[in-house]
C-alpha positions in Angstrom: 30.3 -39.7 -107.4 27.9 -37.9 -104.8 25.6 -40.4 -103.1 22.0 -39.9 -103.7 18.7 -41.2 -102.1 16.1 -43.6 -103.6 12.9 -41.7 -102.7 11.8 -44.5 -100.5 11.9 -42.2 -97.5 11.4 -38.4 -97.0 14.8 -36.9 -97.5 15.1 -35.5 -93.8 14.7 -39.1 -92.6 18.0 -39.9 -94.0 20.3 -37.9 -91.5 23.5 -38.3 -93.5 24.6 -39.7 -96.9 28.2 -40.3 -95.8 29.4 -42.1 -92.6 32.2 -40.5 -90.6 35.0 -42.7 -91.4 37.8 -44.2 -89.0 41.3 -44.6 -90.1 41.9 -47.9 -91.9 44.8 -48.9 -89.6 42.5 -48.4 -86.4 39.7 -51.0 -88.0 42.7 -53.2 -88.8 43.9 -53.0 -85.2 40.3 -54.0 -83.9 40.3 -57.0 -86.4 43.6 -58.3 -85.3 42.5 -58.6 -81.6 42.5 -62.3 -80.6 39.6 -62.1 -78.2 37.6 -59.6 -79.9 34.5 -58.7 -77.6 35.8 -60.0 -74.5 39.0 -58.0 -74.8 36.8 -54.8 -75.8 34.4 -55.5 -72.9 37.5 -55.3 -70.6 38.9 -52.2 -72.1 35.5 -50.3 -72.0 35.2 -51.4 -68.3 38.6 -49.5 -67.7 37.6 -46.5 -69.6 33.9 -46.2 -68.4 32.1 -46.7 -71.8 29.0 -48.8 -71.8 29.3 -50.6 -75.1 28.9 -54.5 -74.9 26.0 -56.7 -75.3 26.2 -60.4 -74.4 25.5 -63.0 -76.8 22.7 -64.5 -74.9 20.7 -61.4 -75.5 21.9 -60.9 -79.0 22.8 -64.4 -80.3 24.6 -65.0 -83.8 22.7 -66.8 -86.5 25.9 -68.2 -88.0 28.5 -69.8 -85.5 32.0 -69.0 -85.6 31.8 -65.6 -87.4 33.2 -62.2 -86.5 33.0 -58.8 -88.0 34.4 -55.3 -87.5 33.2 -52.3 -89.2 31.3 -49.0 -89.4 27.8 -49.1 -88.2 25.3 -47.8 -91.0 22.0 -47.4 -89.1 18.2 -48.2 -89.6 15.3 -47.4 -87.3 12.1 -49.3 -87.6 9.1 -48.4 -85.5 5.4 -50.1 -85.6 3.5 -49.4 -88.6 0.4 -47.5 -87.8 -1.7 -49.0 -90.8 -4.2 -51.5 -90.2 -2.2 -54.8 -91.2 -4.8 -56.4 -93.6 -5.5 -53.4 -95.5 -1.9 -52.6 -95.7 -1.4 -56.2 -97.1 -4.3 -55.9 -99.6 -3.1 -52.4 -100.7 0.6 -53.5 -101.0 1.7 -50.5 -98.7 5.0 -51.6 -97.5 6.5 -49.4 -94.7 10.0 -50.9 -94.8 12.8 -48.7 -96.2 16.1 -50.4 -95.4 17.0 -50.3 -99.2 18.0 -46.8 -98.4 20.6 -48.1 -96.3 21.6 -50.6 -98.9 22.0 -47.8 -101.5 24.2 -46.0 -99.0 26.6 -48.9 -98.2 30.2 -49.2 -98.8 32.3 -52.3 -98.7 33.0 -53.3 -95.0 30.0 -51.5 -93.4 27.8 -53.4 -90.9 23.9 -52.8 -91.1 22.8 -52.0 -87.7 18.8 -52.2 -87.2 16.7 -51.1 -84.3 13.8 -52.9 -85.0 10.2 -54.3 -83.9 9.7 -57.5 -82.2 7.5 -60.3 -83.4 7.9 -59.5 -87.1 10.6 -59.5 -89.6 13.0 -56.5 -89.9 15.2 -58.4 -92.4 14.3 -61.1 -94.9 16.7 -63.2 -97.1 16.1 -61.0 -100.3 17.1 -57.8 -98.4 20.1 -59.6 -97.0 21.1 -60.8 -100.4 21.1 -57.0 -101.6 22.8 -55.9 -98.5 25.7 -58.3 -99.0 25.8 -57.4 -102.8 26.1 -53.6 -101.7 29.1 -54.4 -99.4 27.6 -54.9 -95.8 29.8 -57.5 -94.1 27.0 -58.4 -91.8 24.0 -57.2 -89.7 23.2 -56.7 -86.3 19.2 -56.5 -85.6 17.7 -55.5 -82.1 14.5 -57.3 -83.0 13.3 -60.5 -85.1 14.2 -61.6 -88.4 13.0 -63.9 -91.3 15.0 -66.6 -93.2 17.7 -67.7 -90.9 18.7 -70.7 -93.3 19.3 -68.2 -96.2 21.9 -66.2 -94.1 23.7 -69.5 -93.4 23.5 -70.5 -96.8 24.9 -67.0 -97.9 27.7 -67.3 -95.2 26.6 -63.9 -94.1 26.9 -63.2 -90.4 23.9 -61.9 -88.6 23.1 -61.3 -84.9 19.5 -60.7 -83.8 17.0 -61.6 -80.9 15.4 -64.5 -82.7 13.3 -65.5 -85.9 9.9 -65.2 -87.3 8.0 -66.3 -90.5 5.8 -63.0 -90.0 6.3 -60.2 -92.5 7.4 -57.0 -91.4 6.3 -55.3 -94.6 2.8 -54.3 -93.1 3.8 -54.1 -89.6 7.1 -51.8 -89.3 7.7 -48.6 -90.8 11.4 -47.3 -91.4 11.4 -43.7 -90.1 15.2 -43.0 -90.1 18.4 -43.8 -91.8 22.0 -43.1 -90.2 20.3 -41.5 -87.1 21.3 -42.6 -83.5 19.6 -46.0 -82.6 19.2 -48.0 -79.5 20.5 -51.4 -79.8 19.6 -53.4 -76.5 19.9 -50.3 -74.4 23.4 -49.2 -76.3 23.1 -45.9 -78.1 24.8 -46.5 -81.5 25.6 -43.7 -83.8 26.4 -43.9 -87.7 30.1 -44.5 -88.0 30.5 -46.1 -84.5 32.6 -49.4 -84.9 30.5 -52.4 -84.7 32.3 -55.5 -83.5 30.6 -59.0 -83.0 31.5 -62.5 -82.5 30.2 -65.5 -80.8 30.3 -64.1 -77.4 28.5 -60.9 -78.1 28.3 -57.6 -79.9 30.3 -54.3 -79.0 29.7 -50.8 -80.3 32.7 -48.7 -80.0 31.9 -44.9 -80.4 34.0 -43.6 -83.5 35.5 -40.6 -81.4 37.0 -43.0 -78.9 38.0 -45.8 -81.0 41.8 -44.9 -80.8 41.5 -44.7 -77.1 39.7 -48.1 -76.8 42.1 -49.7 -79.4 45.2 -48.7 -77.3 43.6 -50.3 -74.2 42.4 -53.5 -75.8 45.8 -53.9 -77.3 47.6 -54.0 -74.0 44.9 -56.2 -72.4 45.1 -58.6 -75.6 48.8 -58.8 -75.2 48.6 -59.6 -71.6 46.1 -62.3 -72.0 48.2 -63.9 -74.8 51.4 -63.8 -72.7 49.4 -65.2 -69.8 48.0 -68.2 -72.0 51.6 -68.7 -73.3 53.0 -68.9 -69.7 50.3 -71.4 -68.7 51.2 -73.6 -71.9 54.7 -73.3 -71.2 54.4 -74.9 -67.6 55.2 -72.0 -65.6 54.2 -72.5 -62.0 51.0 -71.1 -60.6 52.7 -69.1 -58.0 54.7 -67.3 -60.5 51.7 -66.6 -62.9 49.9 -65.3 -60.0 52.7 -62.9 -59.2 53.1 -61.7 -62.8 51.3 -58.7 -63.9 50.2 -59.2 -67.4 48.0 -56.2 -68.0 
């Protein structure tokens, strides 16, 4: 059944209804990496791709989580309306429900947002999870961190705030190119995140990055096995693992 919009945003603000989809076996290859973002960081260094954001810049709300999935993007800007008038008039500028409406199981919600107010709250996250999003990455502040933990739904963000974004942010684009902590992210790029950080792999380079990452991951695993087996330091140093 063809996807439709909800009318929350002008139709031309929703750049695409369907994400470019990557082969399931490639996504599964990324999920099977032992050291997800560390290995991807090394692979991207080799390939000259700027893709990785460290966890101290974009930390996880829930510890011990990792996600891999296509990025479905949202771009928020500061609302031009006077805050208290907008609150009295109930004129919310937020439109991430258009993204929820387009989500497919396994997608990752990626938001370029506005600092200081909420770009996502607990109720929005509940809908997002119900619609199939496996987690969210937000370059800004969010509300209700305890609800994400209670939902066991992983989120990466810059921090928390009790201040609503309804009257302070305006969603201007869905499934366009966003900037997340200086990294350009296009809809359909592979969003990978764990406790160490976040990586956005361009979808057109996914197979190339996965090939390099698998080689690096295998070398790291062999080196760890040799260390655990008691192989001498000299022999370890002489061995080319990757």
